[in-house]
C-alpha positions, 0 to 999 in steps of 0.5 A, spaced: 537 703 350 535 711 351 528 712 350 530 718 345 534 713 341 532 716 333 528 721 336 531 726 331 530 722 325 523 721 327 522 728 328 525 729 321 520 724 318 514 727 321 516 734 319 518 731 312 511 727 311 507 733 313 511 739 311 506 742 307 501 743 313 507 745 318 510 750 314 503 753 312 502 754 319 508 757 321 509 761 315 502 764 316 503 766 323 510 769 322 508 773 316 502 776 320 506 777 326 512 780 321 507 785 317 503 787 323 510 789 327 512 793 321 506 797 320 506 798 328 513 801 328 512 805 321 506 809 323 506 809 331 513 810 332 515 808 339 508 806 341 508 802 335 515 799 337 512 797 344 506 794 341 510 790 336 514 787 341 508 785 345 505 782 339 511 778 337 512 775 344 505 772 344 505 771 337 511 766 338 507 763 344 501 762 339 506 759 334 509 754 339 502 752 342 499 751 335 505 747 332 505 742 338 498 741 337 499 740 330 505 735 331 500 731 336 495 731 331 499 728 325 502 723 330 497 718 327 499 719 320 494 724 318 492 731 319 485 731 322 485 739 324 485 744 319 490 750 319 484 754 323 482 749 327 489 748 329 490 755 331 483 755 335 485 749 339 491 752 341 488 759 343 486 756 350 493 754 352 496 761 350 496 765 356 498 759 361 504 757 356 506 764 355 506 765 363 510 759 364 515 760 359 516 767 361 517 764 368 522 759 366 526 764 362 527 768 368 529 762 372 534 760 366 537 767 365 538 767 373 541 760 372 546 762 366 548 769 370 550 765 376 554 759 374 552 757 367 551 750 369 544 751 373 542 755 367 543 749 362 540 744 367 534 748 368 533 749 360 534 741 360 529 740 365 524 745 364 524 744 356 517 740 356 513 745 360 509 747 353 507 740 351 506 738 359 500 744 358 498 743 351 498 735 351 498 734 358 493 739 361 498 741 366 497 748 370 502 754 369 506 752 376 504 744 375 507 744 368 514 746 372 514 740 376 511 735 371 516 737 366 522 736 371 519 729 373 518 727 366 526 729 364 528 726 370 533 720 369 534 722 362 537 729 363 543 727 359 540 724 353 535 730 353 541 735 353 544 731 348 538 731 343 537 739 344 545 740 343 544 736 336 538 741 334 542 747 336 547 745 331 542 744 326 539 750 327 546 754 326 547 750 320 540 752 317 541 759 319 548 760 316 545 757 309 539 762 309 544 768 311 548 766 305 542 765 300 539 772 302 546 775 302 545 779 296 539 783 298 539 789 302 540 789 310 532 791 311 529 786 306 534 780 308 533 781 316 525 781 314 526 775 310 531 771 314 526 772 320 520 769 316 524 764 312 528 761 318 522 761 323 517 758 318 522 752 316 525 751 323 520 752 328 516 746 326 522 741 327 523 744 334 516 743 335 516 736 333 523 734 337 520 737 343 513 734 342 516 727 341 521 727 347 515 729 351 511 723 348 517 718 348 519 720 356 512 719 358 511 712 355 518 710 358 515 712 365 517 719 365 510 721 367 510 724 374 507 721 380 512 721 386 515 727 390 518 732 386 525 732 384 530 736 389 532 743 387 539 744 383 544 746 388 541 742 394 545 737 398 546 731 394 542 733 388 545 730 381 538 730 377 536 724 381 529 723 384 533 722 391 535 715 393 532 712 386 538 712 383 536 715 377 542 720 374 541 726 370 
């Protein structure tokens, strides 16, 4: 049996039981980011737009880190950290997560540009860099190898899990779009971004964090030599001669 069997239902149960905590955290961060971005763009012109873009990038990473911290906090059945404490605990990991995520995004984009398949492989095997940094204490570059080795041997299961999440996200966005369709375009876009982010981001964080915990508990914890790079002779998502497949 795959270590990820039932992970989506577990993530949903965690999300449902702690919805107030997760949604408040997401809503506050999204609302602050959206409000500041709107103010910058309205009063500072081109410079304001640039500042709002930078703010949004780091805000999204802050949200990722804070939500992973929140999921880690509630796994024992209760929320021990307040909203302020959760954000405070997330701040030290913000820069490492931002740098690692940007580097991973560039690598994945190059992979998609080349033949698509390498991009999918990189997106799957590097999907755990945030919990590897936030929970596992890995450094920026160390998180790449740690995420890869944690996923190794369960690549297809991880990929399938993310495909299911992606389909659920499409459905959620369609529903939100229909509900807000009566509003003017500007208001609709603003509210859609805040509402969709508030509702969806915690579930994604729950899935990714639980995938990390399950694979680590199942023996995905890195220790041995790093996996072969995509495209190298004999690469199939395995650890070489161990027989583990993608």
